[in-house]
C-alpha positions as CSV (number, residue, x, y, z in Angstrom):
1,M,-117.0,56.5,71.0
2,V,-115.1,57.6,67.9
3,R,-116.7,57.6,64.4
4,L,-114.7,58.1,61.3
5,V,-116.0,58.2,57.7
6,I,-113.4,57.8,54.9
7,Q,-114.7,58.5,51.4
8,E,-112.7,55.6,50.0
9,I,-112.5,51.8,50.4
10,P,-109.1,50.2,50.9
11,P,-107.8,47.9,48.2
12,S,-108.6,44.2,48.4
13,M,-105.7,42.1,49.8
14,N,-106.0,40.0,46.6
15,I,-104.0,42.6,44.7
16,Y,-100.9,41.8,46.7
17,N,-99.9,38.4,45.3
18,G,-97.1,37.1,47.4
19,R,-94.0,39.3,47.2
20,K,-94.7,40.5,43.6
21,N,-96.4,43.7,44.8
22,V,-94.5,44.4,48.0
23,W,-93.8,48.0,47.1
24,Q,-97.4,48.7,46.2
25,Y,-98.4,47.0,49.5
26,R,-96.1,49.3,51.5
27,K,-97.3,52.4,49.6
28,D,-101.0,51.6,50.1
29,K,-100.4,50.7,53.8
30,Q,-98.7,54.1,54.4
31,Y,-101.4,55.9,52.5
32,W,-104.2,54.4,54.6
33,K,-102.3,55.0,57.8
34,D,-101.8,58.6,56.9
35,L,-105.4,58.9,55.7
36,I,-106.8,57.6,59.0
37,M,-104.4,59.7,61.1
38,W,-105.3,62.8,59.1
39,T,-109.1,62.1,59.4
40,A,-108.7,61.6,63.2
41,K,-106.5,64.7,63.6
42,S,-109.4,66.8,64.8
43,L,-110.3,64.3,67.5
44,K,-108.8,64.2,71.0
45,P,-106.7,61.1,71.5
46,Y,-109.1,58.4,72.5
47,T,-106.5,55.8,73.6
48,T,-107.6,53.7,76.5
49,C,-106.2,50.7,78.2
50,K,-109.6,49.1,78.1
51,K,-110.6,46.7,75.4
52,S,-112.4,48.3,72.5
53,T,-114.7,47.1,69.8
54,V,-113.8,48.3,66.3
55,R,-116.6,48.1,63.7
56,I,-115.6,48.6,60.1
57,T,-118.4,48.9,57.5
58,Y,-117.5,49.1,53.8
59,F,-120.1,50.6,51.5
60,F,-119.1,49.3,48.1
61,P,-120.3,51.0,44.9
62,T,-121.6,47.8,43.4
63,K,-123.2,44.6,44.6
64,V,-120.3,42.5,43.3
65,R,-119.4,39.9,45.9
66,H,-116.6,40.9,48.3
67,D,-114.9,38.4,50.7
68,P,-114.4,39.8,54.3
69,D,-111.0,38.2,54.6
70,N,-109.8,40.5,51.7
71,Y,-110.9,43.5,53.7
72,A,-109.8,42.5,57.1
73,G,-108.9,46.1,58.1
74,K,-105.1,45.8,58.4
75,F,-104.4,49.3,57.0
76,I,-107.2,50.8,59.0
77,L,-106.2,49.3,62.3
78,D,-102.6,50.5,61.8
79,G,-103.9,54.0,61.2
80,L,-106.1,53.9,64.3
81,K,-103.1,52.8,66.3
82,G,-101.0,55.6,64.8
83,A,-103.7,58.1,65.6
84,K,-103.8,56.9,69.2
85,I,-107.4,55.9,68.9
86,I,-106.5,52.3,69.9
87,T,-103.5,51.3,72.0
88,D,-102.8,48.2,69.9
89,D,-104.4,46.1,67.2
90,N,-104.0,42.7,68.9
91,F,-106.8,40.5,70.3
92,D,-106.1,41.7,73.9
93,C,-107.0,45.2,72.9
94,I,-109.7,45.0,70.3
95,D,-112.7,42.9,69.0
96,L,-113.0,43.5,65.3
97,I,-116.4,43.5,63.5
98,L,-116.4,43.7,59.7
99,K,-119.5,44.4,57.6
100,G,-120.1,45.0,53.9
101,N,-122.9,47.0,52.4
102,H,-123.8,48.7,49.2
103,D,-124.1,52.4,48.4
104,K,-123.8,53.3,44.7
105,K,-123.9,57.0,45.2
106,N,-121.6,57.3,48.2
107,P,-119.0,54.4,48.5
108,R,-117.1,54.8,51.8
109,T,-115.6,53.2,54.8
110,E,-117.2,53.9,58.2
111,I,-115.2,53.1,61.4
112,V,-116.6,53.1,64.9
113,V,-114.5,52.5,68.0
114,E,-116.2,51.9,71.3
115,E,-114.7,51.2,74.6
116,Q,-116.0,48.0,76.2
117,E,-117.2,48.0,79.8
């Protein structure tokens, strides 16, 4: 099992309206990939050929409504792949579980990767 805690929450996909914000999208995607890889740097590579379950829990600072499809984990999964924690981010390699929660004092993103049996 691998557990990562990122003291940030990725941006909602709503901010990337069509092609208007393509440069911001690329910048944010690279930032999150690097952030995940840097956070996982101290871990041994966990890559396995077995299917894994990836649980992403967002702890938002407010109780404002957030739609799961806007926080689907694209940037995070790319970072996990780059850090060699998962082999790929397709349905053959992972089952993805998304959760949202509230923590006014400590907003964050928690990621747990567990190999399936």
